[in-house]
C-alpha positions as a Markdown table, in Angstrom:
| # | Residue | x | y | z |
|---|---|---|---|---|
| 1 | Unk | 4.7 | 8.7 | 20.8 |
| 2 | Unk | 7.1 | 8.7 | 17.9 |
| 3 | Unk | 6.2 | 6.9 | 14.7 |
| 4 | Unk | 8.0 | 3.6 | 13.9 |
| 5 | Unk | 6.5 | 3.0 | 10.4 |
| 6 | Unk | 5.8 | 5.0 | 7.3 |
| 7 | Unk | 2.9 | 3.6 | 5.4 |
| 8 | Unk | 2.7 | 3.7 | 1.6 |
| 9 | Unk | -0.7 | 4.2 | 0.0 |
| 10 | Unk | -0.7 | 0.5 | -1.0 |
| 11 | Unk | -0.6 | -0.4 | 2.7 |
| 12 | Unk | -3.2 | 2.2 | 3.8 |
| 13 | Unk | -5.6 | 1.0 | 1.2 |
| 14 | Unk | -5.5 | -2.4 | 2.9 |
| 15 | Unk | -7.2 | -0.9 | 5.9 |
| 16 | Unk | -10.4 | -1.7 | 3.9 |
| 17 | Unk | -9.6 | -5.4 | 4.2 |
| 18 | Unk | -11.0 | -6.7 | 7.5 |
| 19 | Unk | -8.3 | -9.3 | 8.0 |
| 20 | Unk | -5.5 | -6.8 | 7.6 |
| 21 | Unk | -7.2 | -3.8 | 9.2 |
| 22 | Unk | -6.7 | -5.1 | 12.7 |
| 23 | Unk | -2.9 | -5.3 | 12.4 |
| 24 | Unk | -2.4 | -2.1 | 10.5 |
| 25 | Unk | -5.2 | -0.3 | 12.3 |
| 26 | Unk | -3.6 | -1.1 | 15.6 |
| 27 | Unk | -0.4 | 0.6 | 14.5 |
| 28 | Unk | -2.4 | 3.6 | 13.2 |
| 29 | Unk | -4.4 | 3.9 | 16.4 |
| 30 | Unk | -1.3 | 3.7 | 18.5 |
| 31 | Unk | 0.2 | 6.7 | 16.6 |
| 32 | Unk | 3.0 | 4.6 | 15.2 |
| 33 | Unk | 2.4 | 5.2 | 11.5 |
| 34 | Unk | 3.6 | 8.3 | 9.8 |
| 35 | Unk | 2.8 | 9.7 | 6.4 |
| 36 | Unk | 4.5 | 12.1 | 3.9 |
| 37 | Unk | 3.3 | 14.5 | 1.2 |
| 38 | Unk | 3.9 | 12.0 | -1.6 |
| 39 | Unk | 1.9 | 9.2 | 0.1 |
| 40 | Unk | -0.9 | 11.7 | 0.8 |
| 41 | Unk | -0.9 | 12.8 | -2.9 |
| 42 | Unk | -1.0 | 9.2 | -4.1 |
| 43 | Unk | -3.7 | 8.2 | -1.7 |
| 44 | Unk | -5.9 | 11.2 | -2.5 |
| 45 | Unk | -5.7 | 10.5 | -6.2 |
| 46 | Unk | -7.6 | 7.2 | -5.6 |
| 47 | Unk | -10.7 | 9.0 | -4.3 |
| 48 | Unk | -13.3 | 11.1 | -6.0 |
| 49 | Unk | -13.7 | 14.8 | -5.3 |
| 50 | Unk | -16.5 | 14.2 | -2.9 |
| 51 | Unk | -14.4 | 12.0 | -0.6 |
| 52 | Unk | -11.0 | 13.8 | -0.9 |
| 53 | Unk | -11.9 | 16.4 | 1.8 |
| 54 | Unk | -12.7 | 13.7 | 4.3 |
| 55 | Unk | -9.6 | 11.7 | 3.5 |
| 56 | Unk | -7.4 | 14.9 | 3.8 |
| 57 | Unk | -8.8 | 15.6 | 7.2 |
| 58 | Unk | -8.0 | 12.0 | 8.2 |
| 59 | Unk | -4.4 | 12.4 | 6.9 |
| 60 | Unk | -3.9 | 15.4 | 9.3 |
| 61 | Unk | -3.9 | 13.0 | 12.3 |
| 62 | Unk | -0.8 | 11.2 | 11.0 |
| 63 | Unk | 2.7 | 12.4 | 11.9 |
| 64 | Unk | 4.4 | 13.8 | 8.9 |
| 65 | Unk | 7.8 | 13.1 | 7.6 |
| 66 | Unk | 9.5 | 15.6 | 5.3 |
| 67 | Unk | 10.4 | 14.5 | 1.8 |
| 68 | Unk | 12.5 | 17.3 | 0.4 |
| 69 | Unk | 15.7 | 17.6 | -1.5 |
| 70 | Unk | 17.7 | 15.2 | 0.7 |
| 71 | Unk | 15.1 | 12.5 | 0.1 |
| 72 | Unk | 15.1 | 13.2 | -3.6 |
| 73 | Unk | 18.9 | 13.0 | -3.7 |
| 74 | Unk | 18.7 | 9.6 | -2.0 |
| 75 | Unk | 16.0 | 8.4 | -4.4 |
| 76 | Unk | 18.3 | 9.2 | -7.3 |
| 77 | Unk | 21.1 | 7.2 | -5.8 |
| 78 | Unk | 18.8 | 4.3 | -5.1 |
| 79 | Unk | 17.4 | 4.4 | -8.6 |
| 80 | Unk | 20.9 | 3.6 | -9.8 |
| 81 | Unk | 21.3 | 0.8 | -7.3 |
| 82 | Unk | 18.1 | -1.1 | -8.1 |
| 83 | Unk | 18.7 | -1.6 | -11.8 |
| 84 | Unk | 16.4 | -1.8 | -14.8 |
| 85 | Unk | 13.6 | -1.3 | -15.1 |
| 86 | Unk | 13.7 | 1.3 | -12.4 |
| 87 | Unk | 10.9 | 1.5 | -9.9 |
| 88 | Unk | 8.3 | 4.3 | -10.3 |
| 89 | Unk | 9.5 | 7.6 | -9.0 |
| 90 | Unk | 6.8 | 7.7 | -6.3 |
| 91 | Unk | 8.1 | 4.4 | -4.9 |
| 92 | Unk | 11.7 | 5.6 | -4.9 |
| 93 | Unk | 10.7 | 8.8 | -3.0 |
| 94 | Unk | 8.5 | 7.0 | -0.4 |
| 95 | Unk | 11.2 | 4.4 | 0.2 |
| 96 | Unk | 13.9 | 7.1 | 0.6 |
| 97 | Unk | 11.6 | 9.1 | 3.0 |
| 98 | Unk | 11.2 | 6.0 | 5.2 |
| 99 | Unk | 14.9 | 5.1 | 5.0 |
| 100 | Unk | 16.2 | 8.5 | 5.9 |
| 101 | Unk | 13.6 | 8.9 | 8.8 |
| 102 | Unk | 14.6 | 5.5 | 10.2 |
| 103 | Unk | 11.1 | 4.1 | 9.8 |
| 104 | Unk | 9.9 | 0.7 | 8.7 |
| 105 | Unk | 8.1 | 1.0 | 5.4 |
| 106 | Unk | 4.7 | -0.7 | 5.4 |
| 107 | Unk | 3.7 | -1.6 | 1.9 |
| 108 | Unk | 1.9 | -4.0 | -0.5 |
| 109 | Unk | 3.9 | -3.5 | -3.6 |
| 110 | Unk | 6.7 | -5.6 | -5.2 |
| 111 | Unk | 8.7 | -2.4 | -6.1 |
| 112 | Unk | 9.5 | -1.9 | -2.4 |
| 113 | Unk | 10.9 | -5.4 | -2.1 |
| 114 | Unk | 13.3 | -4.6 | -5.0 |
| 115 | Unk | 14.3 | -1.3 | -3.4 |
| 116 | Unk | 14.9 | -2.8 | 0.0 |
| 117 | Unk | 17.0 | -5.5 | -1.5 |
| 118 | Unk | 19.3 | -2.8 | -2.8 |
| 119 | Unk | 19.2 | -0.5 | 0.3 |
| 120 | Unk | 18.9 | -3.0 | 3.1 |
| 121 | Unk | 16.2 | -0.8 | 4.7 |
| 122 | Unk | 13.6 | -2.3 | 6.9 |
| 123 | Unk | 10.2 | -3.0 | 5.2 |
| 124 | Unk | 7.1 | -4.9 | 6.2 |
| 125 | Unk | 4.7 | -6.3 | 3.6 |
| 126 | Unk | 1.1 | -6.0 | 4.9 |
| 127 | Unk | -0.1 | -9.2 | 3.3 |
């Protein structure tokens, strides 16, 4: 089954919250949530060295969306649309990855609300 969502690290970390885990977890278990290299890097940075290997194995079960030069070019354009102060680079890249892949961006970060207001892309806040 093809993914319908791309989850930012902020949304994936909410899997630890029981009230949110059911909703997000259902999408994950159904194979509807994708990842990208930038999300994986951001997520892995939040774990210590002992846990990173396990987290990386888990990440391999997600469909992967490319986040190459086309995504970076879109992130640059969106940075100009959002205004000052610009969102963090990682937020711009993750949002552009979801937008260009035609996926709903799952998140829990105000930066994505600002980006979506400028792009019109579909987003879903997890809380």
